[in-house]
C-alpha positions in Angstrom: -32.1 28.0 57.4 -31.5 27.1 53.5 -28.6 24.6 53.1 -25.7 25.9 51.1 -24.4 23.6 48.4 -21.4 25.7 47.4 -19.3 24.0 50.1 -18.9 21.1 47.8 -18.0 22.9 44.6 -14.4 23.5 44.1 -13.2 25.4 41.3 -9.4 25.0 39.8 -8.0 27.7 38.3 -4.4 27.7 36.8 -4.7 31.2 36.1 -6.3 32.8 32.9 -4.0 32.4 29.8 -4.1 35.0 27.1 -6.6 33.1 24.6 -6.3 35.6 22.0 -4.2 34.2 18.9 -1.2 36.0 17.8 -2.8 37.5 14.6 0.5 39.3 13.6 2.4 35.9 13.2 -0.6 34.3 11.7 -1.0 37.2 9.0 2.9 37.0 8.7 2.6 33.3 7.9 -0.4 33.6 5.6 1.5 36.2 3.7 4.7 34.2 3.5 2.8 31.2 2.0 1.0 33.7 -0.6 4.1 35.7 -1.8 6.4 32.5 -2.1 3.7 30.9 -4.4 2.7 28.0 -1.8 -0.8 28.8 -1.6 -1.1 28.8 -5.3 0.6 25.4 -5.6 -1.5 24.2 -2.9 -4.7 25.2 -4.6 -3.6 23.5 -8.0 -2.4 20.4 -6.1 -6.0 20.1 -4.7 -7.5 20.5 -8.2 -5.3 18.0 -9.6 -6.2 15.5 -6.8 -9.9 16.3 -7.3 -9.7 15.3 -10.8 -8.1 11.9 -10.5 -10.0 8.9 -11.7 -9.0 5.1 -11.3 -8.7 5.1 -15.2 -6.2 7.9 -15.3 -2.8 7.0 -17.0 -1.0 8.8 -14.4 -2.1 6.3 -11.7 -1.6 3.2 -13.8 -4.7 1.4 -11.7 -6.6 0.2 -14.3 -5.9 -0.4 -18.1 -8.2 -0.7 -21.2 -8.2 -4.7 -20.5 -9.5 -4.2 -17.1 -13.3 -4.7 -16.9 -14.7 -3.7 -13.6 -18.4 -2.5 -12.8 -19.5 0.9 -12.2 -19.6 0.3 -8.3 -15.9 -0.8 -8.4 -15.0 2.4 -10.1 -17.1 4.5 -7.6 -15.3 2.9 -4.7 -11.8 3.2 -6.5 -12.4 6.8 -6.9 -13.3 7.2 -3.2 -10.3 5.4 -2.1 -8.0 7.7 -4.2 -9.3 10.9 -2.8 -9.2 9.4 0.8 -5.5 8.6 0.0 -4.7 12.0 -1.7 -6.1 13.8 1.5 -4.2 11.5 3.7 -0.9 11.9 2.0 -1.2 15.7 1.7 -1.7 15.4 5.8 1.4 13.3 6.1 3.8 14.9 3.4 3.1 18.7 3.6 4.8 20.1 6.7 2.5 23.4 7.3 -0.8 23.1 8.5 -2.1 26.0 6.6 -1.0 24.6 3.5 -2.3 20.9 4.3 -5.7 22.7 5.1 -5.6 24.7 2.0 -4.8 21.6 -0.4 -7.4 19.7 1.0 -10.1 22.2 1.0 -9.1 23.1 -2.7 -9.5 19.4 -3.6 -13.0 19.0 -1.9 -14.1 22.5 -3.1 -13.3 21.3 -6.8 -15.0 18.1 -6.6 -17.9 19.8 -4.9 -18.0 22.4 -7.7 -17.5 20.1 -10.6 -19.2 17.0 -9.4 -21.9 17.9 -6.8 -23.6 14.6 -6.8 -20.2 12.7 -6.2 -19.4 15.1 -3.6 -22.6 14.7 -1.7 -22.2 11.0 -1.8 -18.5 11.3 -0.7 -19.3 13.3 2.2 -22.3 11.7 3.3 -21.0 8.1 3.0 -19.1 6.1 5.6 -16.2 4.8 3.4 -13.6 7.2 4.9 -14.6 6.0 8.3 -14.2 2.4 7.4 -10.7 3.2 5.8 -9.7 5.1 8.9 -10.8 2.3 11.4 -9.1 -0.3 9.2 -5.8 1.6 9.2 -5.9 2.3 12.8 -6.5 -1.4 13.5 -4.5 -3.0 11.0 -1.8 -0.4 10.0 -1.8 1.5 7.1 -0.5 -0.5 4.0 -1.5 -1.7 0.8 -3.0 -5.1 2.3 -5.4 -3.1 4.8 -6.5 -1.0 1.7 -6.9 -3.7 -0.4 -9.0 -5.6 1.9 -11.1 -2.7 3.1 -11.8 -1.9 -0.6 -13.0 -5.1 -1.5 -15.5 -5.2 1.6 -16.8 -1.8 0.5 -17.3 -3.1 -3.1 -19.1 -6.2 -1.6 -16.4 -8.7 -2.8 -14.4 -9.2 0.3 -13.1 -12.8 -0.9 -12.4 -11.7 -4.5 -8.7 -11.6 -5.0 -8.9 -9.6 -8.1 -10.9 -6.8 -6.3 -8.4 -6.8 -3.3 -5.5 -6.6 -5.8 -7.2 -3.5 -7.4 -7.4 -2.1 -3.8 -3.9 -2.7 -3.1 -2.8 -1.2 -6.4 -5.0 1.8 -5.8 -3.2 2.4 -2.5 0.4 1.9 -3.9 0.2 3.9 -7.0 -2.1 6.6 -5.5 0.3 7.3 -2.6 3.3 7.4 -4.8 1.8 9.6 -7.3 0.6 12.0 -4.5 4.1 12.0 -2.7 5.9 12.6 -6.1 3.4 15.6 -6.8 3.6 17.0 -3.3 7.5 16.9 -3.7 7.3 18.3 -7.3 5.8 21.6 -5.8 8.8 22.5 -3.9 6.9 24.1 -1.0 9.1 26.5 1.1 8.7 26.4 4.8 
């Protein structure tokens, strides 16, 4: 006789729930965001964020008197885009608009600067910032310290200061721009 191994297998079933999403309400939600202009605003917002650079006057991060090397400028831009994506997620109250704004930002970067996009998406900087924020709390101090590490200048107060300024100014700018969009929820 062949032993039965099925005796030890226990299957718990809570009852099958309807796994099909409510497509009607999803379509209504998408229509709502399209007809009231939210989707278009999110797309424009993503495009504006994609174009940001540390030398932009709107961000007031680096002035003409500041002399920084190219790797620092690159890392500054990475931090700006990381913070824009994070601020979108925190400040916009609708997951559809969050996804759309973030996707628009990254699509614009990919379309306009494919090499930068490739480096941005294959690099580990975002992960370092996420871990640092999780471990030490999200703040200008944490962003500045992590930024300096990624620039290879962890003890350089000037570079740490640039990182703090990037955090403070980018988050403030992104919040103001999101508020100016006047999303209807």
